[in-house]
C-alpha positions in Angstrom: 113.4 94.4 103.0 111.2 95.6 100.1 112.6 97.2 96.9 110.4 99.1 94.6 111.8 100.1 91.1 110.1 102.6 88.8 110.7 101.9 85.1 110.8 104.7 82.6 107.7 105.0 80.3 105.8 102.4 82.3 103.2 103.2 84.9 103.8 99.9 86.8 106.5 99.4 89.3 108.6 96.3 90.0 108.2 95.3 93.6 110.7 92.8 95.1 110.5 91.3 98.6 114.1 90.5 99.6 115.1 87.8 102.1 115.4 89.0 105.7 119.1 88.1 105.7 119.9 90.6 102.9 122.2 93.4 104.0 120.6 96.8 103.1 124.1 98.4 102.5 125.0 95.7 100.0 121.7 96.1 98.1 122.2 99.9 98.0 125.8 99.5 96.8 124.5 97.2 94.0 121.9 99.8 93.0 124.5 102.6 93.1 126.9 100.6 90.9 124.2 99.8 88.3 123.0 103.4 88.2 126.6 104.7 87.7 126.8 102.9 84.3 123.9 103.3 81.8 124.9 100.0 80.0 124.8 97.8 83.1 122.0 95.7 84.5 120.7 95.7 88.1 120.3 92.1 89.3 118.4 91.4 92.5 117.3 88.1 94.1 113.9 87.9 95.8 113.1 85.9 98.9 112.0 82.9 96.8 115.4 82.8 95.0 114.2 84.3 91.7 116.6 86.6 90.0 115.2 89.9 88.6 117.1 92.0 86.1 116.4 95.6 85.2 118.5 97.5 82.6 119.9 100.5 84.5 119.2 102.8 81.6 115.4 102.2 82.1 115.4 102.8 85.9 113.4 105.9 86.9 113.8 105.5 90.7 114.5 102.9 93.4 112.8 102.9 96.8 114.2 100.8 99.6 111.8 100.0 102.4 111.5 97.6 105.3 109.4 94.5 105.1 108.9 94.9 108.9 107.4 98.3 108.4 103.7 99.1 108.7 101.5 97.6 106.0 98.0 98.8 105.6 95.4 96.3 104.7 91.7 97.0 103.8 89.9 100.2 103.4 90.5 101.9 106.8 91.4 105.6 106.9 95.1 106.1 107.4 
């Protein structure tokens, strides 16, 4: 599963590729809990075991996607 996080006042996004064994509902519950409290921190672990922290007060949006989904490569018309 892929997670994309938009950060306030920053044009770049944080993109995290999660392990295939991660439960989507658990990730969503973690995101919901972090967004419910502006003083909390959202912690996620990528597929390489690295921990990523984002202060919930700085999160603009979160997008959950599937790593198995269609990925476009190259310059072909979509």
